[in-house]
C-alpha positions as CSV (number, residue, x, y, z in Angstrom):
1,M,-4.3,-0.2,-30.0
2,L,-7.6,-1.4,-28.8
3,A,-7.1,-4.7,-30.6
4,S,-3.9,-5.3,-28.8
5,L,-5.6,-4.5,-25.5
6,E,-8.3,-7.0,-26.2
7,A,-5.7,-9.6,-27.1
8,R,-3.9,-9.0,-23.8
9,Y,-7.1,-8.8,-21.7
10,P,-9.5,-11.3,-23.2
11,G,-12.1,-10.7,-20.5
12,L,-12.4,-7.0,-21.5
13,A,-14.0,-5.4,-24.5
14,F,-13.2,-1.9,-25.6
15,A,-15.2,0.6,-27.7
16,W,-15.6,4.3,-28.6
17,P,-19.3,5.1,-28.1
18,R,-18.5,8.8,-28.3
19,P,-15.4,10.8,-29.2
20,G,-13.0,10.7,-26.4
21,V,-15.0,8.2,-24.3
22,L,-13.4,4.7,-24.0
23,E,-16.0,2.2,-22.9
24,I,-14.7,-0.9,-21.1
25,T,-17.1,-3.8,-20.8
26,F,-16.0,-6.8,-18.7
27,R,-17.4,-10.3,-18.8
28,G,-17.0,-12.9,-16.1
29,E,-18.9,-15.9,-14.7
30,K,-22.4,-15.9,-13.4
31,L,-23.4,-12.4,-12.4
32,N,-20.0,-11.3,-13.8
33,A,-18.2,-12.8,-10.9
34,M,-14.4,-12.4,-11.5
35,P,-12.3,-15.5,-12.1
36,P,-8.6,-15.1,-11.6
37,A,-7.8,-13.9,-15.1
38,L,-10.5,-11.1,-15.0
39,H,-9.5,-10.0,-11.5
40,R,-6.0,-9.7,-12.8
41,A,-7.1,-7.8,-16.0
42,L,-9.1,-5.2,-14.1
43,A,-6.2,-4.6,-11.8
44,R,-3.5,-4.2,-14.5
45,V,-5.3,-2.5,-17.4
46,W,-5.1,1.0,-16.0
47,R,-1.4,1.5,-16.7
48,D,-1.8,0.3,-20.3
49,L,-4.8,2.7,-20.8
50,E,-2.5,5.7,-20.2
51,A,-0.8,4.9,-23.5
52,V,-4.1,4.9,-25.5
53,E,-4.3,8.0,-27.6
54,G,-7.5,10.1,-27.4
55,V,-8.9,8.8,-24.1
56,R,-10.6,11.7,-22.2
57,A,-12.9,9.7,-20.1
58,V,-13.5,6.0,-19.3
59,L,-16.9,4.3,-18.9
60,L,-16.9,1.0,-17.0
61,R,-19.8,-1.5,-17.5
62,G,-20.4,-5.1,-16.9
63,E,-21.6,-7.4,-19.7
64,G,-25.1,-8.7,-19.8
65,G,-26.9,-6.1,-17.8
66,V,-25.1,-6.7,-14.5
67,F,-22.0,-5.1,-13.0
68,S,-20.2,-7.8,-10.8
69,A,-20.9,-10.1,-7.9
70,G,-17.2,-9.9,-7.0
71,G,-14.5,-12.5,-6.9
72,S,-15.5,-16.0,-8.1
73,F,-15.5,-19.0,-5.9
74,G,-12.5,-20.3,-7.9
75,L,-10.5,-17.2,-7.1
76,I,-11.2,-17.6,-3.4
77,E,-10.3,-21.3,-3.4
78,E,-7.1,-20.5,-5.2
79,M,-6.2,-17.9,-2.6
80,R,-6.9,-20.4,0.2
81,A,-4.9,-23.2,-1.4
82,S,-1.8,-21.2,-2.4
83,H,0.4,-18.7,-0.6
84,E,1.7,-17.5,-3.9
85,A,-1.8,-16.9,-5.2
86,L,-2.7,-15.0,-2.0
87,L,0.2,-12.7,-2.4
88,R,-0.6,-12.2,-6.1
89,V,-4.3,-11.3,-5.2
90,F,-3.1,-8.9,-2.5
91,W,-1.3,-6.8,-5.1
92,E,-4.2,-7.2,-7.6
93,A,-6.8,-6.1,-5.1
94,R,-4.7,-3.1,-4.3
95,D,-4.3,-2.1,-7.9
96,L,-8.0,-2.8,-8.6
97,V,-8.8,0.1,-6.3
98,L,-5.7,2.4,-6.9
99,G,-5.8,1.8,-10.6
100,P,-8.9,3.9,-11.3
101,L,-8.0,6.4,-8.6
102,N,-4.6,7.1,-10.0
103,F,-5.6,7.0,-13.7
104,P,-5.2,10.6,-14.8
105,R,-8.5,10.8,-16.7
106,P,-12.0,10.6,-15.2
107,V,-13.6,7.2,-14.8
108,V,-17.4,6.7,-14.7
109,A,-19.0,3.4,-13.6
110,A,-22.5,2.4,-14.8
111,V,-23.4,0.0,-12.0
112,E,-26.3,-2.3,-12.9
113,K,-28.2,-4.9,-10.8
114,V,-25.4,-6.1,-8.5
115,A,-22.1,-4.8,-7.2
116,V,-20.5,-7.0,-4.4
117,G,-17.0,-7.4,-3.0
118,A,-14.4,-6.7,-5.7
119,G,-17.2,-5.5,-8.0
120,L,-18.2,-2.9,-5.5
121,A,-14.6,-1.9,-5.0
122,L,-14.3,-1.3,-8.7
123,A,-17.5,0.7,-8.8
124,L,-16.7,3.0,-5.9
125,A,-13.1,3.5,-7.0
126,A,-14.5,5.2,-10.1
127,D,-14.7,9.0,-9.9
128,I,-18.4,9.0,-10.6
129,A,-20.6,5.9,-9.9
130,V,-24.1,5.9,-11.5
131,V,-26.4,3.2,-10.2
132,G,-29.9,2.0,-11.0
133,K,-32.7,2.1,-8.4
134,G,-32.8,-1.6,-8.4
135,T,-29.0,-2.1,-8.0
136,R,-27.9,-4.0,-4.9
137,L,-24.6,-2.9,-3.3
138,L,-22.9,-5.1,-0.7
139,D,-19.4,-5.1,0.6
140,G,-19.8,-8.8,1.4
141,H,-16.5,-9.5,3.1
142,L,-17.8,-10.3,6.6
143,R,-20.4,-12.7,5.1
144,L,-17.4,-14.5,3.6
145,G,-15.5,-14.5,6.9
146,V,-12.7,-12.0,6.1
147,A,-12.1,-8.4,7.1
148,A,-13.6,-5.7,4.9
149,G,-10.4,-4.7,3.2
150,D,-10.0,-4.1,-0.5
151,H,-11.7,-0.7,-0.7
152,A,-14.0,-0.4,2.3
153,V,-11.7,1.1,4.9
154,L,-10.3,3.5,2.3
155,L,-13.5,4.7,0.7
156,W,-16.6,4.2,2.9
157,P,-15.7,6.5,5.9
158,L,-15.0,9.4,3.5
159,L,-18.1,8.8,1.4
160,V,-20.7,8.1,4.1
161,G,-19.1,8.9,7.4
162,M,-17.7,6.5,10.1
163,A,-21.1,5.7,11.7
164,K,-22.7,4.6,8.4
165,A,-19.5,2.8,7.3
166,K,-19.4,0.8,10.5
167,Y,-23.1,-0.1,10.3
168,Y,-23.0,-1.4,6.7
169,L,-19.6,-3.0,6.9
170,L,-19.8,-4.7,10.3
171,L,-23.3,-6.0,9.7
172,C,-22.6,-6.7,6.1
173,E,-25.9,-5.0,5.1
174,A,-26.9,-4.5,1.5
175,V,-28.0,-1.1,0.3
176,D,-30.2,-0.3,-2.8
177,G,-29.4,2.3,-5.4
178,E,-31.7,5.0,-3.9
179,E,-30.3,4.6,-0.4
180,A,-26.8,4.5,-1.7
181,E,-27.3,7.9,-3.3
182,R,-29.0,9.3,-0.2
183,I,-26.1,8.5,2.1
184,G,-23.5,9.6,-0.4
185,L,-22.0,6.2,-1.3
186,V,-22.6,6.8,-5.0
187,S,-22.8,9.9,-7.2
188,L,-26.2,9.4,-8.8
189,C,-29.2,7.0,-8.9
190,V,-31.5,6.8,-11.9
191,E,-34.2,4.5,-13.2
192,D,-32.9,1.2,-14.2
193,D,-33.7,1.6,-17.9
194,Q,-31.9,5.0,-18.0
195,L,-28.7,3.8,-16.5
196,E,-26.7,3.0,-19.6
197,A,-27.7,6.3,-21.3
198,K,-27.0,8.4,-18.1
199,G,-23.5,6.8,-17.7
200,L,-22.7,7.6,-21.3
201,E,-24.0,11.1,-20.9
202,V,-21.9,11.8,-17.8
203,A,-18.8,10.3,-19.5
204,T,-19.4,12.4,-22.6
205,K,-19.7,15.6,-20.6
206,L,-16.4,14.8,-19.0
207,A,-14.8,14.1,-22.3
208,E,-16.0,17.4,-23.6
209,G,-14.8,19.4,-20.6
210,A,-11.6,21.3,-19.9
211,Q,-9.2,18.3,-19.8
212,T,-6.3,19.7,-17.9
213,S,-8.6,21.3,-15.3
214,I,-10.6,18.1,-14.8
215,R,-7.4,16.0,-14.4
216,F,-5.9,18.4,-12.0
217,T,-9.1,18.5,-9.9
218,K,-9.3,14.7,-9.8
219,Y,-5.7,14.4,-8.7
220,A,-6.1,17.1,-6.0
221,L,-9.3,15.6,-4.6
222,N,-7.8,12.1,-4.5
223,N,-5.2,13.4,-2.1
224,W,-7.9,12.9,0.6
225,L,-7.7,9.2,-0.2
226,R,-4.0,9.0,-0.5
227,M,-3.8,10.3,3.1
228,A,-5.6,7.1,4.1
229,G,-3.1,4.9,2.3
230,P,-1.7,3.3,5.5
231,S,-5.2,2.4,6.6
232,F,-6.0,0.9,3.2
233,D,-2.8,-1.2,3.3
234,A,-3.5,-2.5,6.8
235,S,-7.1,-3.4,6.0
236,L,-6.1,-5.2,2.9
237,A,-3.4,-7.2,4.7
238,L,-5.8,-8.2,7.4
239,E,-8.3,-9.3,4.8
240,M,-5.6,-11.6,3.3
241,V,-4.8,-13.0,6.7
242,G,-8.5,-13.9,7.1
243,F,-8.5,-16.0,3.9
244,T,-6.2,-18.5,5.6
245,G,-8.4,-19.0,8.6
246,P,-11.4,-21.1,9.6
247,E,-14.0,-18.3,9.2
248,A,-13.3,-17.9,5.5
249,K,-13.5,-21.7,5.2
250,E,-17.0,-21.7,6.7
251,G,-18.0,-18.6,4.9
252,L,-17.1,-20.0,1.5
253,A,-18.7,-23.4,2.3
254,S,-22.0,-21.7,3.4
255,L,-22.1,-19.6,0.2
256,R,-21.6,-22.6,-2.0
257,E,-24.3,-24.5,0.0
258,K,-26.6,-21.5,0.1
259,R,-27.1,-21.6,3.8
260,K,-26.5,-19.4,6.8
261,P,-22.9,-19.6,8.0
262,S,-22.0,-21.0,11.4
263,F,-18.7,-19.3,12.2
264,P,-16.4,-20.9,14.7
265,P,-15.6,-19.0,18.0
266,P,-12.5,-16.8,18.0
267,P,-9.3,-17.9,19.7
268,E,-9.4,-17.5,23.5
269,D,-6.7,-14.9,23.6
270,F,-8.0,-12.8,20.7
């Protein structure tokens, strides 16, 4: 079964580090940025995982000691150039977040070095996010010139409260692992060299626990997030609108050129 999954999702590697623990390691471009195929795979794999026998917990990791810097420049350029691609990524971004949330077994993310944009969305959509002290977390959308949409409006206010959510999202401020744990954005922060072991330890405990009770508890807790479904959909749609505008054009150009952006003024009637 795992061989067929790897054939279908070539950017993902699957392993059984402990009984009942399915480890998914994803590999992208520099800093594990997600090209179109990997973004699609991380959105779609969750339904297929439900058919894998013996999975009691999932452990998510990025290859090469880094989680993910988010969507690649190529993915963003494709969205800006093609209406069809924009619509496709809309549904993928939605499933990238809702996939782990709706997956019936618990999901643990071992978040190392960097989690930005879609990478941060994937990390925070996990049931338990374990980060290293040196991990840098950044939503990143407003730096790119689009609304914070794919997970931020859904998850941040419930995790850290509205005041902190507005501060970090509107200012596009990065947060390190220790501060992320302090404000409640992530579940646990550990020394960087202990991250891999701690992530596996947490996933193993979940795999050895009372499975029906764990799954029922996850489902019931996530009803808090389901109530925010309309806000999530609206924010994601507004993010997609932004990719067609001049702010995203300047944001992408400034990131490529490694300079401070100079965003154009808004329309007079906005």
